[in-house]
C-alpha positions in Angstrom: -10.0 33.7 5.6 -11.9 30.5 6.1 -9.7 27.4 6.6 -9.9 23.9 5.3 -7.9 21.3 7.2 -7.2 18.0 5.6 -5.7 14.8 7.0 -3.3 13.2 4.6 -3.8 9.5 4.2 -6.9 8.3 2.4 -8.0 11.9 1.9 -5.2 13.4 -0.2 -2.7 10.5 -0.5 -3.3 6.9 -1.3 -2.5 5.1 1.9 1.1 3.8 1.7 2.4 0.5 3.2 3.8 2.2 6.3 0.2 3.2 7.2 -1.7 0.1 6.1 0.9 -2.5 7.1 3.5 -1.0 9.5 4.9 -4.5 10.3 6.3 -4.7 6.7 8.3 -1.5 7.2 9.6 -2.5 10.6 10.7 -5.9 9.2 12.6 -4.2 6.4 14.2 -1.8 8.9 15.3 -4.7 11.1 16.9 -6.5 8.2 18.6 -3.4 6.9 20.1 -2.8 10.3 21.0 -6.4 10.9 18.7 -6.8 13.9 16.4 -9.8 14.8 13.1 -9.0 13.3 10.4 -9.9 15.8 11.9 -8.3 18.9 12.7 -5.2 16.9 9.1 -5.0 15.6 7.7 -5.2 19.1 10.0 -2.4 20.3 9.4 -0.2 17.2 5.6 -0.4 17.6 5.7 0.1 21.4 7.6 3.4 20.8 5.4 4.7 17.9 3.7 7.5 19.9 7.1 8.8 21.1 8.6 8.5 17.6 5.8 10.6 16.1 7.0 13.6 18.1 10.8 13.1 17.6 13.2 14.6 15.1 15.0 12.1 12.8 18.3 12.3 14.8 16.6 11.4 18.0 14.9 8.4 16.3 18.2 7.1 15.0 19.8 7.7 18.5 17.1 5.6 20.1 17.7 2.8 17.5 21.4 3.0 18.2 20.8 2.5 21.9 18.5 -0.4 21.1 21.1 -2.0 18.9 23.8 -1.6 21.6 21.4 -3.2 24.1 21.2 -6.4 21.9 25.0 -6.5 21.3 25.1 -4.7 17.9 26.8 -1.4 17.0 25.4 0.7 14.2 26.7 4.1 13.2 24.3 7.0 12.4 25.4 6.7 8.7 24.5 3.0 8.6 21.2 3.7 10.2 20.3 6.5 7.9 21.2 4.6 4.8 19.2 1.6 6.1 16.1 3.8 6.4 16.1 4.8 2.8 16.6 1.3 1.5 13.9 -0.1 3.8 11.3 2.5 2.9 12.0 1.8 -0.8 11.8 -1.9 -0.3 8.6 -1.8 1.7 6.5 0.1 -0.9 4.8 -2.2 -3.4 4.4 0.9 -5.7 5.3 4.6 -5.5 3.2 6.7 -3.2 0.7 8.7 -5.1 -2.0 11.3 -4.7 -5.7 10.5 -4.7 -7.0 11.1 -8.2 -8.2 14.7 -8.7 -6.6 15.9 -5.5 -4.5 18.7 -7.0 -7.3 20.1 -9.1 -9.7 20.1 -6.1 -7.2 21.9 -3.8 -6.3 24.5 -6.5 -10.0 25.3 -7.0 -10.7 25.6 -3.3 -7.7 27.9 -2.9 -8.9 30.1 -5.8 -12.2 30.3 -3.9 -10.4 31.9 -1.0 -9.9 29.0 1.4 -6.7 28.6 3.4 -5.5 25.0 3.2 -3.5 23.0 5.7 -2.6 19.3 5.8 -2.4 17.6 9.2 -1.0 14.1 9.9 0.6 11.9 12.5 3.9 11.2 10.8 7.3 10.2 12.1 10.4 11.3 10.2 11.2 7.8 9.0 7.8 7.6 7.4 8.2 11.1 6.0 11.1 9.9 4.0 8.7 7.5 2.2 6.9 10.6 0.8 9.8 12.4 -0.7 8.7 11.6 -4.2 5.5 13.6 -3.9 5.3 17.0 -5.4 2.6 18.9 -3.5 0.5 21.5 -5.2 1.3 25.2 -4.3 -2.3 25.6 -3.1 -1.3 23.9 0.2 -0.5 26.7 2.6 0.8 24.8 5.6 1.8 21.3 6.6 1.2 20.5 10.3 2.9 17.3 11.1 3.4 15.6 14.5 7.1 15.4 14.1 7.5 19.2 13.8 4.8 20.4 16.2 4.9 17.9 19.1 1.2 17.6 18.7 -0.8 14.5 17.6 -4.1 13.9 16.0 -6.7 13.9 17.5 -5.5 16.3 20.2 -7.5 19.6 19.9 -4.1 21.5 20.1 -3.1 20.3 16.6 -6.2 21.8 15.1 -5.7 25.1 17.0 -2.1 25.2 15.9 -3.1 24.7 12.3 -5.6 27.5 12.4 -3.1 29.9 13.9 -0.7 29.2 11.0 -3.5 30.0 8.6 -3.6 33.7 9.4 -5.3 33.1 12.7 -8.3 31.5 11.0 -11.3 31.0 13.3 -12.6 27.5 14.2 -16.2 28.6 13.6 -15.4 29.5 10.0 -13.3 26.4 9.3 -13.8 22.8 8.3 -11.9 19.4 8.6 -11.9 16.9 5.8 -10.9 13.5 6.9 -10.8 9.8 5.8 -11.7 8.8 9.4 -8.2 7.7 10.6 -6.6 8.9 13.8 -9.8 10.0 15.4 -9.5 13.2 13.5 -13.2 13.7 13.0 -13.9 13.5 16.8 -10.8 15.7 17.6 -12.0 18.4 15.2 -15.4 18.4 16.9 -13.7 18.9 20.3 -11.6 21.7 18.9 -14.8 23.6 17.8 -14.3 23.2 14.1 -17.6 24.3 12.5 -17.9 21.7 9.7 -16.6 18.1 9.9 -16.6 16.1 6.7 -15.9 12.4 6.2 -14.6 11.3 2.7 -14.9 7.6 2.6 -14.1 6.8 -1.1 -10.4 6.0 -1.2 -10.4 3.8 1.9 -13.6 2.0 0.9 -12.2 1.3 -2.7 -9.0 -0.1 -1.2 -10.8 -2.3 1.3 -9.3 -0.3 4.2 -12.6 0.7 5.8 -14.6 -1.7 7.9 -18.4 -1.3 8.4 -17.8 -0.4 12.0 -15.2 2.3 11.1 -17.6 3.6 8.4 -20.5 3.9 10.9 -18.3 5.6 13.5 -16.9 8.1 11.1 -20.3 8.9 9.6 -21.8 9.5 13.1 -19.0 11.9 13.9 -19.2 13.9 10.7 -21.6 16.6 9.6 -21.5 15.1 6.1 -20.2 11.9 4.4 -18.9 12.2 0.9 -17.9 9.6 -1.6 -15.0 11.4 -3.2 -12.8 14.4 -2.8 -14.4 16.0 -5.9 -17.7 16.3 -4.0 -16.0 19.0 -1.8 -16.4 21.4 -4.7 -20.2 21.4 -4.3 -19.9 21.8 -0.5 -17.4 24.6 -0.3 -18.4 27.3 -2.8 
């Protein structure tokens, strides 16, 4: 079965606040946990790559140690409740799918493609996506917090292909909005077809001319919308 790998934000999901303005989320977390905002933001961002690979309990344990180090004591229950309130407060509006996403994925699945969604996502951020109801056409989610692999490491693409009935890289494609170096990573992993979909990031003002040029150079094709995939993958 040929495989289609998608990154999540800007491709399938409208980019949420925790992706576009992470400092807003960390400020809400600090306030919910009763911590001084700026020092906590610096610590939180410094530890992002570690956090992307950690289960939720380990993230809360690290925060607890940080709080103890600044003279505060927080229980796991207090920290967990603070996460939910902070993620709700940080979002200007509910997280939503890109228009037409479900119909496109359903059609591609009917055409015989295996579908996987890849993303760098820590388990705090994942709680901000709990309101999404994903279409059944998605076969696998390959997230950094459950695989210990990050985009754009070639290993995350190889792992995703193994989960899709050992799909072959030379019969597979990546569809990406150009974040996380995913286009270049897919190329290094031997993915046959690398597709850049610019529409959502461009519409929201989240794509600079330099990023657009870099992504276009890395891709085999540049598309304006996810609906255009239906012409490319018959």
